[in-house]
PyMOL commands that place a pseudoatom at each C-alpha (Angstrom):
pseudoatom trace, name=CA, resn=MET, resi=1, chain=A, elem=C, hetatm=0, pos=[3.103, 21.042, -14.475]
pseudoatom trace, name=CA, resn=TRP, resi=2, chain=A, elem=C, hetatm=0, pos=[-0.048, 18.838, -15.816]
pseudoatom trace, name=CA, resn=LYS, resi=3, chain=A, elem=C, hetatm=0, pos=[-2.228, 22.272, -16.055]
pseudoatom trace, name=CA, resn=GLU, resi=4, chain=A, elem=C, hetatm=0, pos=[0.349, 23.774, -18.289]
pseudoatom trace, name=CA, resn=ASN, resi=5, chain=A, elem=C, hetatm=0, pos=[0.461, 20.423, -20.714]
pseudoatom trace, name=CA, resn=ILE, resi=6, chain=A, elem=C, hetatm=0, pos=[-3.275, 20.182, -20.873]
pseudoatom trace, name=CA, resn=LEU, resi=7, chain=A, elem=C, hetatm=0, pos=[-3.232, 24.166, -21.833]
pseudoatom trace, name=CA, resn=GLU, resi=8, chain=A, elem=C, hetatm=0, pos=[-0.849, 23.540, -24.223]
pseudoatom trace, name=CA, resn=ASP, resi=9, chain=A, elem=C, hetatm=0, pos=[-2.381, 20.642, -25.511]
pseudoatom trace, name=CA, resn=LEU, resi=10, chain=A, elem=C, hetatm=0, pos=[-5.543, 22.660, -25.789]
pseudoatom trace, name=CA, resn=LYS, resi=11, chain=A, elem=C, hetatm=0, pos=[-4.119, 25.427, -27.835]
pseudoatom trace, name=CA, resn=SER, resi=12, chain=A, elem=C, hetatm=0, pos=[-2.279, 23.264, -30.594]
pseudoatom trace, name=CA, resn=GLU, resi=13, chain=A, elem=C, hetatm=0, pos=[-5.577, 21.416, -30.630]
pseudoatom trace, name=CA, resn=GLU, resi=14, chain=A, elem=C, hetatm=0, pos=[-4.477, 18.169, -29.781]
pseudoatom trace, name=CA, resn=ILE, resi=15, chain=A, elem=C, hetatm=0, pos=[-7.081, 17.472, -27.745]
pseudoatom trace, name=CA, resn=GLU, resi=16, chain=A, elem=C, hetatm=0, pos=[-10.164, 19.068, -28.078]
pseudoatom trace, name=CA, resn=PHE, resi=17, chain=A, elem=C, hetatm=0, pos=[-13.281, 18.744, -25.107]
pseudoatom trace, name=CA, resn=GLU, resi=18, chain=A, elem=C, hetatm=0, pos=[-16.736, 20.289, -26.906]
pseudoatom trace, name=CA, resn=LEU, resi=19, chain=A, elem=C, hetatm=0, pos=[-18.299, 20.083, -23.339]
pseudoatom trace, name=CA, resn=VAL, resi=20, chain=A, elem=C, hetatm=0, pos=[-17.103, 20.650, -19.781]
pseudoatom trace, name=CA, resn=GLY, resi=21, chain=A, elem=C, hetatm=0, pos=[-18.384, 17.353, -18.728]
pseudoatom trace, name=CA, resn=LYS, resi=22, chain=A, elem=C, hetatm=0, pos=[-16.191, 15.359, -21.111]
pseudoatom trace, name=CA, resn=PHE, resi=23, chain=A, elem=C, hetatm=0, pos=[-13.053, 17.137, -19.739]
pseudoatom trace, name=CA, resn=LEU, resi=24, chain=A, elem=C, hetatm=0, pos=[-14.310, 16.144, -15.989]
pseudoatom trace, name=CA, resn=LEU, resi=25, chain=A, elem=C, hetatm=0, pos=[-14.803, 12.644, -17.030]
pseudoatom trace, name=CA, resn=GLU, resi=26, chain=A, elem=C, hetatm=0, pos=[-11.376, 12.393, -18.699]
pseudoatom trace, name=CA, resn=LEU, resi=27, chain=A, elem=C, hetatm=0, pos=[-9.951, 14.171, -15.589]
pseudoatom trace, name=CA, resn=LYS, resi=28, chain=A, elem=C, hetatm=0, pos=[-11.503, 11.552, -13.323]
pseudoatom trace, name=CA, resn=LYS, resi=29, chain=A, elem=C, hetatm=0, pos=[-9.943, 8.695, -15.489]
pseudoatom trace, name=CA, resn=LYS, resi=30, chain=A, elem=C, hetatm=0, pos=[-6.640, 10.108, -15.375]
pseudoatom trace, name=CA, resn=PHE, resi=31, chain=A, elem=C, hetatm=0, pos=[-6.627, 10.522, -11.535]
pseudoatom trace, name=CA, resn=GLY, resi=32, chain=A, elem=C, hetatm=0, pos=[-9.388, 8.393, -10.295]
pseudoatom trace, name=CA, resn=GLU, resi=33, chain=A, elem=C, hetatm=0, pos=[-11.023, 7.694, -7.132]
pseudoatom trace, name=CA, resn=GLU, resi=34, chain=A, elem=C, hetatm=0, pos=[-7.748, 8.179, -5.060]
pseudoatom trace, name=CA, resn=ASP, resi=35, chain=A, elem=C, hetatm=0, pos=[-7.369, 11.693, -5.805]
pseudoatom trace, name=CA, resn=GLU, resi=36, chain=A, elem=C, hetatm=0, pos=[-10.840, 12.096, -4.523]
pseudoatom trace, name=CA, resn=LYS, resi=37, chain=A, elem=C, hetatm=0, pos=[-10.033, 10.452, -1.393]
pseudoatom trace, name=CA, resn=SER, resi=38, chain=A, elem=C, hetatm=0, pos=[-6.881, 12.693, -1.187]
pseudoatom trace, name=CA, resn=VAL, resi=39, chain=A, elem=C, hetatm=0, pos=[-9.356, 15.897, -1.589]
pseudoatom trace, name=CA, resn=LYS, resi=40, chain=A, elem=C, hetatm=0, pos=[-11.486, 14.790, 1.344]
pseudoatom trace, name=CA, resn=VAL, resi=41, chain=A, elem=C, hetatm=0, pos=[-8.410, 14.030, 3.731]
pseudoatom trace, name=CA, resn=ALA, resi=42, chain=A, elem=C, hetatm=0, pos=[-7.135, 17.321, 3.083]
pseudoatom trace, name=CA, resn=LYS, resi=43, chain=A, elem=C, hetatm=0, pos=[-10.136, 19.075, 3.772]
pseudoatom trace, name=CA, resn=LEU, resi=44, chain=A, elem=C, hetatm=0, pos=[-10.454, 16.979, 6.784]
pseudoatom trace, name=CA, resn=LYS, resi=45, chain=A, elem=C, hetatm=0, pos=[-6.956, 18.110, 7.775]
pseudoatom trace, name=CA, resn=ASN, resi=46, chain=A, elem=C, hetatm=0, pos=[-7.888, 22.215, 7.271]
pseudoatom trace, name=CA, resn=VAL, resi=47, chain=A, elem=C, hetatm=0, pos=[-10.963, 22.000, 9.591]
pseudoatom trace, name=CA, resn=GLU, resi=48, chain=A, elem=C, hetatm=0, pos=[-9.847, 23.771, 12.750]
pseudoatom trace, name=CA, resn=GLN, resi=49, chain=A, elem=C, hetatm=0, pos=[-11.844, 24.518, 15.797]
pseudoatom trace, name=CA, resn=LYS, resi=50, chain=A, elem=C, hetatm=0, pos=[-10.330, 28.579, 16.244]
pseudoatom trace, name=CA, resn=GLY, resi=51, chain=A, elem=C, hetatm=0, pos=[-13.055, 30.273, 18.403]
pseudoatom trace, name=CA, resn=ARG, resi=52, chain=A, elem=C, hetatm=0, pos=[-15.872, 27.842, 17.699]
pseudoatom trace, name=CA, resn=ILE, resi=53, chain=A, elem=C, hetatm=0, pos=[-17.449, 25.880, 20.947]
pseudoatom trace, name=CA, resn=MET, resi=54, chain=A, elem=C, hetatm=0, pos=[-16.434, 22.270, 20.909]
pseudoatom trace, name=CA, resn=LYS, resi=55, chain=A, elem=C, hetatm=0, pos=[-19.688, 20.970, 19.795]
pseudoatom trace, name=CA, resn=GLU, resi=56, chain=A, elem=C, hetatm=0, pos=[-19.698, 22.724, 16.255]
pseudoatom trace, name=CA, resn=PHE, resi=57, chain=A, elem=C, hetatm=0, pos=[-15.870, 22.015, 15.577]
pseudoatom trace, name=CA, resn=VAL, resi=58, chain=A, elem=C, hetatm=0, pos=[-16.954, 17.956, 17.068]
pseudoatom trace, name=CA, resn=GLN, resi=59, chain=A, elem=C, hetatm=0, pos=[-19.807, 17.964, 14.214]
pseudoatom trace, name=CA, resn=GLU, resi=60, chain=A, elem=C, hetatm=0, pos=[-17.736, 19.614, 11.309]
pseudoatom trace, name=CA, resn=PHE, resi=61, chain=A, elem=C, hetatm=0, pos=[-14.942, 17.255, 12.199]
pseudoatom trace, name=CA, resn=ARG, resi=62, chain=A, elem=C, hetatm=0, pos=[-17.274, 13.911, 12.221]
pseudoatom trace, name=CA, resn=ARG, resi=63, chain=A, elem=C, hetatm=0, pos=[-18.674, 15.120, 9.028]
pseudoatom trace, name=CA, resn=ARG, resi=64, chain=A, elem=C, hetatm=0, pos=[-15.471, 15.528, 7.386]
pseudoatom trace, name=CA, resn=ALA, resi=65, chain=A, elem=C, hetatm=0, pos=[-13.804, 12.239, 8.540]
pseudoatom trace, name=CA, resn=LYS, resi=66, chain=A, elem=C, hetatm=0, pos=[-16.939, 10.128, 7.577]
pseudoatom trace, name=CA, resn=LYS, resi=67, chain=A, elem=C, hetatm=0, pos=[-16.209, 11.377, 3.970]
pseudoatom trace, name=CA, resn=SER, resi=68, chain=A, elem=C, hetatm=0, pos=[-12.346, 10.974, 4.318]
pseudoatom trace, name=CA, resn=GLU, resi=69, chain=A, elem=C, hetatm=0, pos=[-12.871, 7.527, 5.566]
pseudoatom trace, name=CA, resn=TYR, resi=70, chain=A, elem=C, hetatm=0, pos=[-10.241, 8.366, 8.202]
pseudoatom trace, name=CA, resn=GLU, resi=71, chain=A, elem=C, hetatm=0, pos=[-11.067, 6.218, 10.971]
pseudoatom trace, name=CA, resn=GLY, resi=72, chain=A, elem=C, hetatm=0, pos=[-9.766, 4.987, 14.567]
pseudoatom trace, name=CA, resn=ARG, resi=73, chain=A, elem=C, hetatm=0, pos=[-6.368, 6.567, 15.702]
pseudoatom trace, name=CA, resn=ALA, resi=74, chain=A, elem=C, hetatm=0, pos=[-5.513, 8.421, 13.073]
pseudoatom trace, name=CA, resn=SER, resi=75, chain=A, elem=C, hetatm=0, pos=[-8.898, 10.339, 13.022]
pseudoatom trace, name=CA, resn=VAL, resi=76, chain=A, elem=C, hetatm=0, pos=[-8.190, 10.824, 16.921]
pseudoatom trace, name=CA, resn=GLU, resi=77, chain=A, elem=C, hetatm=0, pos=[-4.397, 12.367, 16.168]
pseudoatom trace, name=CA, resn=GLU, resi=78, chain=A, elem=C, hetatm=0, pos=[-5.767, 14.515, 13.323]
pseudoatom trace, name=CA, resn=PHE, resi=79, chain=A, elem=C, hetatm=0, pos=[-8.873, 16.024, 15.856]
pseudoatom trace, name=CA, resn=LYS, resi=80, chain=A, elem=C, hetatm=0, pos=[-6.349, 16.654, 18.638]
pseudoatom trace, name=CA, resn=LYS, resi=81, chain=A, elem=C, hetatm=0, pos=[-4.227, 18.463, 16.133]
pseudoatom trace, name=CA, resn=GLU, resi=82, chain=A, elem=C, hetatm=0, pos=[-6.849, 20.648, 14.913]
pseudoatom trace, name=CA, resn=MET, resi=83, chain=A, elem=C, hetatm=0, pos=[-8.330, 21.532, 18.590]
pseudoatom trace, name=CA, resn=ASN, resi=84, chain=A, elem=C, hetatm=0, pos=[-8.056, 24.474, 20.537]
pseudoatom trace, name=CA, resn=ARG, resi=85, chain=A, elem=C, hetatm=0, pos=[-4.165, 24.672, 21.787]
pseudoatom trace, name=CA, resn=VAL, resi=86, chain=A, elem=C, hetatm=0, pos=[-5.522, 25.232, 25.591]
pseudoatom trace, name=CA, resn=ILE, resi=87, chain=A, elem=C, hetatm=0, pos=[-7.990, 22.728, 25.455]
pseudoatom trace, name=CA, resn=ARG, resi=88, chain=A, elem=C, hetatm=0, pos=[-5.592, 20.303, 23.986]
pseudoatom trace, name=CA, resn=ARG, resi=89, chain=A, elem=C, hetatm=0, pos=[-2.910, 21.122, 26.691]
pseudoatom trace, name=CA, resn=LYS, resi=90, chain=A, elem=C, hetatm=0, pos=[-5.740, 20.335, 29.264]
pseudoatom trace, name=CA, resn=LEU, resi=91, chain=A, elem=C, hetatm=0, pos=[-6.484, 16.948, 28.058]
pseudoatom trace, name=CA, resn=ILE, resi=92, chain=A, elem=C, hetatm=0, pos=[-3.006, 15.792, 27.775]
pseudoatom trace, name=CA, resn=GLU, resi=93, chain=A, elem=C, hetatm=0, pos=[-2.429, 16.965, 31.665]
pseudoatom trace, name=CA, resn=VAL, resi=94, chain=A, elem=C, hetatm=0, pos=[-5.293, 14.639, 32.695]
pseudoatom trace, name=CA, resn=LYS, resi=95, chain=A, elem=C, hetatm=0, pos=[-4.789, 11.392, 34.301]
pseudoatom trace, name=CA, resn=ARG, resi=96, chain=A, elem=C, hetatm=0, pos=[-6.646, 9.300, 31.831]
pseudoatom trace, name=CA, resn=PRO, resi=97, chain=A, elem=C, hetatm=0, pos=[-6.532, 11.174, 28.459]
pseudoatom trace, name=CA, resn=PRO, resi=98, chain=A, elem=C, hetatm=0, pos=[-9.566, 10.344, 25.941]
pseudoatom trace, name=CA, resn=THR, resi=99, chain=A, elem=C, hetatm=0, pos=[-8.754, 7.710, 23.596]
pseudoatom trace, name=CA, resn=SER, resi=100, chain=A, elem=C, hetatm=0, pos=[-11.726, 8.790, 20.897]
pseudoatom trace, name=CA, resn=ILE, resi=101, chain=A, elem=C, hetatm=0, pos=[-13.638, 11.735, 19.677]
pseudoatom trace, name=CA, resn=GLU, resi=102, chain=A, elem=C, hetatm=0, pos=[-16.326, 11.109, 22.069]
pseudoatom trace, name=CA, resn=GLN, resi=103, chain=A, elem=C, hetatm=0, pos=[-14.675, 11.364, 25.410]
for i in range(1, 103): cmd.bond("trace and resi %d" % i, "trace and resi %d" % (i + 1))
show_as sticks, trace
zoom trace
C-alpha cells in the first residue's frame, strides 16, 4: 500500500527525488531503526540448518542473532525451531536438554 502511494505521488510529481540517496534517507526517516531491527529478526528466522552440518548452522545463526539483538531464551527457542528436525527430536528426548546454543 505504501509503495503504491509513493509511486502515485512520484507520477503526479507531488514528491520528487533527484537521487536514490535522498529517497533512502526519506524512507529511513519514515520507518526508522525499528524497521531495520525487524528485517534483521526476519533474516534470523529464515536461517535453516537443512542439510548443513551443525557447526555451519551454529556459526550462521550466531552471526544473524548478534545482528538481530536476539538474546537469551528467545534466541535459543528460535535456534531449536530452525535446526534439523531429527536432531531437535533427539535433544528433546535426553534427560537434560541443552539450555544454550553452545550446549
